[in-house]
C-alpha positions as CSV (number, residue, x, y, z in Angstrom):
1,M,5.5,-17.1,-6.4
2,T,1.8,-18.3,-6.3
3,E,-1.0,-16.4,-7.9
4,G,-2.4,-15.9,-4.4
5,A,0.7,-14.0,-3.4
6,K,0.7,-11.9,-6.5
7,R,-3.0,-11.0,-6.0
8,K,-2.6,-10.4,-2.3
9,H,0.0,-7.7,-2.9
10,G,-1.5,-6.2,-6.0
11,T,1.3,-7.1,-8.3
12,S,-0.9,-8.8,-11.0
13,T,1.3,-10.5,-13.3
14,E,4.6,-8.8,-12.3
15,T,7.0,-10.8,-10.2
16,L,9.1,-9.4,-7.3
17,P,12.4,-10.8,-5.9
18,D,12.0,-13.0,-2.7
19,W,13.6,-10.2,-0.7
20,A,11.0,-7.8,-1.9
21,L,8.2,-10.2,-0.9
22,D,9.8,-10.6,2.6
23,L,9.9,-6.8,2.9
24,L,6.2,-6.5,1.8
25,E,5.2,-8.9,4.6
26,S,7.2,-7.0,7.3
27,L,5.9,-3.6,6.5
28,P,2.7,-2.0,7.6
29,P,0.1,-1.2,4.8
30,L,1.0,2.6,4.9
31,L,4.2,4.1,6.1
32,S,4.9,7.5,7.3
33,T,7.7,9.6,5.6
34,K,10.0,8.8,8.6
35,E,9.3,5.0,8.3
36,A,9.8,5.0,4.7
37,A,13.1,7.0,5.1
38,E,14.4,4.3,7.6
39,S,13.5,1.6,5.2
40,L,15.3,3.2,2.3
41,R,18.2,4.4,4.6
42,V,17.8,7.9,3.5
43,S,16.7,11.2,5.2
44,E,13.0,12.2,5.5
45,K,13.9,15.2,3.3
46,T,14.9,12.8,0.5
47,V,11.6,10.8,0.8
48,R,9.6,14.1,0.6
49,R,11.7,15.2,-2.4
50,R,11.0,12.0,-4.3
51,I,7.2,12.4,-3.5
52,R,7.3,16.0,-4.8
53,E,9.2,14.8,-8.0
54,G,6.5,12.2,-8.6
55,L,8.9,9.3,-8.2
56,L,7.4,7.9,-5.0
57,P,3.6,7.7,-4.9
58,C,1.8,8.8,-1.6
59,V,-1.5,9.2,-0.1
60,R,-2.2,12.6,1.4
61,G,-4.5,13.3,4.3
62,G,-4.4,16.8,5.7
63,R,-0.9,17.5,6.7
64,F,0.2,13.8,6.6
65,M,1.7,11.9,3.8
66,R,1.5,8.1,3.9
67,I,3.4,5.8,1.4
68,P,1.8,2.5,0.5
69,R,4.2,-0.4,1.1
70,L,3.9,-1.7,-2.4
71,A,4.8,1.6,-3.8
72,L,7.9,1.7,-1.6
73,V,9.0,-1.8,-2.6
74,N,8.4,-1.0,-6.2
75,F,10.5,2.1,-5.8
76,M,13.2,0.1,-4.4
77,V,13.0,-2.8,-7.0
78,R,12.7,-0.8,-10.2
79,P,15.4,1.9,-10.2
80,Q,15.2,2.2,-14.0
81,D,11.7,3.6,-13.6
82,R,13.1,6.3,-11.3
83,V,15.8,7.2,-13.9
84,A,13.2,7.3,-16.8
85,A,10.8,9.5,-14.8
86,H,13.7,11.9,-13.9
87,L,14.7,12.1,-17.5
88,R,11.1,13.0,-18.7
89,R,11.1,16.2,-16.7
């Protein structure tokens, strides 16, 4: 991966697998909970639960929640972070 690709997606020095970079390119910058659920192949309720648990970052605007595409991809790529966050509670 080139420095430009890293900087473009805000991953700084971290590297992502090729499939994750392809996914980043195909997703809109902000996803609704429904779009995130479809990408993760889970229910919308599960996405909302992960947001409430602090495992999936989101941007709130009124009654709407939007998940940044990089947050969604990081959630998919780094399951060990989800486990560690769950154990801290």
